[in-house]
N, C-alpha and C positions, 0 to 999 in steps of 0.2 A: 184567695182571700185578700180583702182590701186592708191595707194598713190604715190605722186610725189617723195618723199624721197626714197621710195623703188625702184621705177623705175630708178632714177638717180644712186642709189647704184649699181644696176645690170648693168647698162650701163658703169659705172666707172670700175667695176670689169672686164667686157668684154674688155674694152679698155686696161686696164692694162695687162690682159692675152695676148691679141693680140700684144701689144707693146713688152712684154718680149720675146715672141716666135719669133717675127720678128727680134728683135735686136740680139738674139742668132744666128739665121740663117744668118743674114748679117755679123756678126762678124766672124763666121766660114768660110763663103764663101770668105771673104776678105783676109784670110790667105793662104799663099802658102803651108805651112805645119803646122800641129798642134803641138805645143810644148809638150814634154813628160809629164810635170806636168799637163797641161790642159787635155791631154788624160787620165791620171790617174784619175783626178777629174771627168771627164765625165764617165769613166768606173765605178766609185763608186756611181753614181747617182741611178741606179736601186736598189741596195741594201739599200741605204738610204731611198728611197721612200717606199720600202717594209717594212722596219723596222718602219717607221713612221705610216704606215697603220696598222700593226699588233700589235705594242706595246700597244696601248690603250686597245684593246680587251683582250690582254694577262693579263694586270694588272687589269682592271675594269670589265671584261666580266663575272666574276663568276668562281667558281671552275670547273664547267663542261667545260667551254670554255678553261680555262687554261690547264687542263689535256688533253683535246682533241688536243690543239696546241702542247703540248709536244709529244703526240703519233704521230701526223702528222709529226713532225720534225724527230722523230726516223724512221718512215716508209719512209719518203722522202729521208733519207740518202741511202737507198738501192733500192727503187722502183721508177718507173716513176711517173710523176706528177699526171696523171689521176688515177693511182692506189692509190697513197697517198690520193688524194681527196676523192675517194670512201670509202677507209678504215676509214678515219677520220670521214666522215659523218656517216657511220655505227656505229662507236664507240660512237659518240655523241648521236645518237638516242638510242642506247642500254643503255648508261650511264644514260640518262634522264629517260628512261623507268624503269630501274631496280633499280637505286640508288636514284634518286630524286623524 
C-alpha cells in the first residue's frame, strides 16, 4: 500500500520538473534572439551535468573506480567514446581481478 506522503512527494517532484521544463521552453520561445551570455550559460550545462554525475563516483567510488576514471579520461583524449568505454571497462575488470 502506498503512503500518502510518498505519493504526494512524487507528484510534487513531477510537477516541479514539468514546470521548470515548460518555463524554460516558453522563455526561450518568447525571445527573438538568445543573448550571448545566456547562450554561453546554456552551452556550459552539459559539462556541468557530466561533472555533477561523475564527481561523486570519482571521490567516493573506491580506488578502482578512481583509477579507471583517470584511465578513461586519458584514453578519451585520443579515442572515440565507444573505444574509451570498452577500454575503461576492460581495465576495471582486469584491475578488480588481478589487484583487488
